[in-house]
N, C-alpha and C positions, 0 to 999 in steps of 0.2 A: 482060773487066772483071768483077770480082766484085761481088756484090750488097752493099749497105750492111749493116753489122752491125745485127742486130735484125729482119731480114726485109725483104722488098721493099716498095715503096710501095703496091702493090695489097693486100698482106696487111694493112698498117697501116690502109688505108682500109676494108677489110672489118671489121677489128676495131672501127673507130669507128662504122660503120653498123650493126653487129650489135646487136640489142636486148639489154639486160641487165635481167633481172628481179631487182629488189631485194626483200627481205622486205616492205618497206612497200607495194610495188606489189601483191604477192600479198594482203596484208591488205586493201587498198582494194578489190580485185576481189571478195574473199570478202564484204566488207561490202555491196557493191553487189548481189551475188547474193542475199544474205539479205534485203536491203531489197525487192528486186523480188518475191521469193517471199512476203514478208509482205504486200505490197500486194495481190497477187493473192488471197491467202487472205482478207484483210480485205474486198475487194470482193465476193467470192463469199458470204462470211458475211453481209454487209450485204444483199445481194440476197435470200438465203434468209430473213433476218429480216423483210425487207419483205413477202415473200409470206405468212409466218406471221402478221405483224401485221395484214394486211388480211383474213385468213381469219375466217370466222364461228366462233362458239363450237362449233356442231355439227360443223363441219369439223375443228376442232382435236381434238375428242373422238374423231372417226373416225381421225385420224392417230395419236393416242395408243393407241387400241385396236389398231390395226394393228401398231404397234411392240411392244406388250405381247404380242400373239399370236405374233409372230415370236420374241420372247424365250422364251416358254413352249415353243414347238416345239423350239427349240434345246436348252433344258434337258431336255426329254423325250428328245430324241435322245441327248444325252450320257448320261443315266441308262440308256437301253437298251443303248448300246454298252458302258458300264461293267459292267452285269449280264452281258452276253454274254461279255465278256473273263473275268470271274470264273468263269463256267460252263466255259469252254474251258481254263482254266489251273489251276483248283483243284478242279473237280468230281470225284466218284468215278468217274463213267462218261464219260470225256472223248470217246470215240469216238462214243457215241450223241448226245452234245450237239453234237459237230462235224457229224454227219450231219444232225441236225435243223436246225442253223443254216444248213448248206449248202442244204437244201431251201427254207428260208424265204427266203434271199437269192436263190435261183433264181427264185422267184415274184416277189419284189420287182423284180429286174432285168428280168424279163419284162414287168412293168407299165410300167417306165420305158422299155424298148426298144420297147414297143408290140406284142410278140409274143403276149400273152395278154390276154383281155378283163378289164375291171375294173368294179367297181360300188361304190357308196357315196354318201355325202352330197356335195353340191356346189352348183354354180350353172349355169344356162344364161344365156348372154349373146347377145342378138339385136341385131345392128347393121343398121339400115336405111340406105339410101343413095339417096334419090330424086334427088339432084342429081349423082350420080356423082363425089363428091369424097372418098369414103372409100377411101384408097389402101392399098397393101400395108404402108406404114409405120404406118398407124393400127392395122391388125390385128396387126402385130408388137409395137406398144406394148401392146396389150391382152394379148397372149400373155405379154409380159415382166411386166406387172403381176400376172397370174395366177400366174406362176412365183415371183415375189418373195413373193407371199402364201402360198405353200406348196402350190399345186396339184400333184397327183401323177399325173394322167392327163388328157389333153385330146384332144378330138375337134372338128374344124372341118368344117362342111358348109354347102352352099347350100340354097336352097328345094327341097323334096321334089318339086314339080311342074315344076321347070325342065327344059328339054330336055337340058342338059348337067350335071344335078345330080350331085354327087359328095360323098363323105365321106372325110376324111383323118385318120388318127391322127397327132397332132402329137408329134414326138420332138425330140431335141437337134439332129438334122441337117436338120430341116424347113426348106425355103426358101419364101419368099413373094415373088412378083413381080407388078407391075401387068401386066394382060393385057386391056386394053379393046379391043374391036373394033367393027365396024359394028352388032352386035346390042346393044351397050351396055357398061357398065363390068364389070369382072371381075378376079379375082385367080387367078394360077397358083400352086397349092400342091402342091409335089412332083409336078408333071406333071398334076395334076387342075385343070381350069378350073372355078372356082366363081363364081357370080353372086350379087349381093345379093338379099335380106337374108342376111347371114352369121350363123351360129349356132355359138357355142362351147358345148361341154359339158365342164365342168371339175370334177374330183373333188377335194374338200378341205373344209376347214371353211367352211360357207356364210357365216357372219357375217364371217369374216376376208376371204374372197374378195370379198364384196359391198362391204365397207368399202374395200378397196384400189382397186377400180374407181371408187368414188365420191369419191376424194380430189380436192380442188380442183386443176384443171389436168390431171387424169388422163384416162382413156379416155372417160368419160361426157361431160366437158366438151369434149374434142377432137372427138368425133363430133357433138355439138350445134353447135359452131362450123362444122363442115363441112356443115351443113344436114340431118343425119340424126338418128337417135335411137338410144340404147343402153338396152335394157331388160334388167335383171338380175333373175332369178327364182331364189330359193333352193329347194332341195329336199332332203328327207331320204334320197332313194334315186334315184340316177341310174345309167345304164349306159353305158360306153364300149366298144362292141363291135367297132369297126373294128380290124383287125389289119394289121400290116406284115410282109412276108416277111423272114426272117432271111437277110441276104446273106452268102455265104461270101467271105472275103477272098481276093483273087487272089494277093497277094504275101506278106502277113504270115503268119507261123507262130508258134505259142507257143515261147518261148525257155526253155531249161532253167533251173532255179533257179541263180542266181549267174552265169548266162551273160552 
């Protein structure tokens, strides 16, 4: 017996049950998505405005100074890169300029990678933890605040008289983990066990770094709420002397240009 003209009953039922997206359905879905996004943005904006509205005038000045400092650093970096590009592309002695630039970049990369010592102005940040409540997350927040404020080299260490005292050069791959034991609280930093008080030595503009750490809700406030203290000292000359070994890659090799 042949199937009825126009397809079987099952096919017709599938056609009825299959959802059909009309243009108006897509428009409604898009509008709902935009409305949800706008609501989230508005809520976050309102929260941020509430924090700023309750801040003191001195705190607002510090925040403004921090933003202006970051803007000036970015403009200076753009100017430096533009001048370097002009020397390398339009200079009469391009090979000498390229060699000088390569040496300069090698030193800068060595500072960033922690393979050469560094010195300059900056701040020391000492975090006490009498109640054992300053965790690795707090130290990570302090490190991120320093990086956002333009620090160029960082060293983290525990007390000099501690049995397991250690010093670590902080780089992009540095890891921080809580490592408390029977002897008390501590932090494991790249395999080195550090005990409080913790001390950061950070090279950069002292005023900008100090202002970034003192922003309301920042590191100084966080450590205070945990029962500790955060003491920030500015200095015109500091030294970051701890070095990191340069690891040889096991698998990666330089690829030829265009490869």
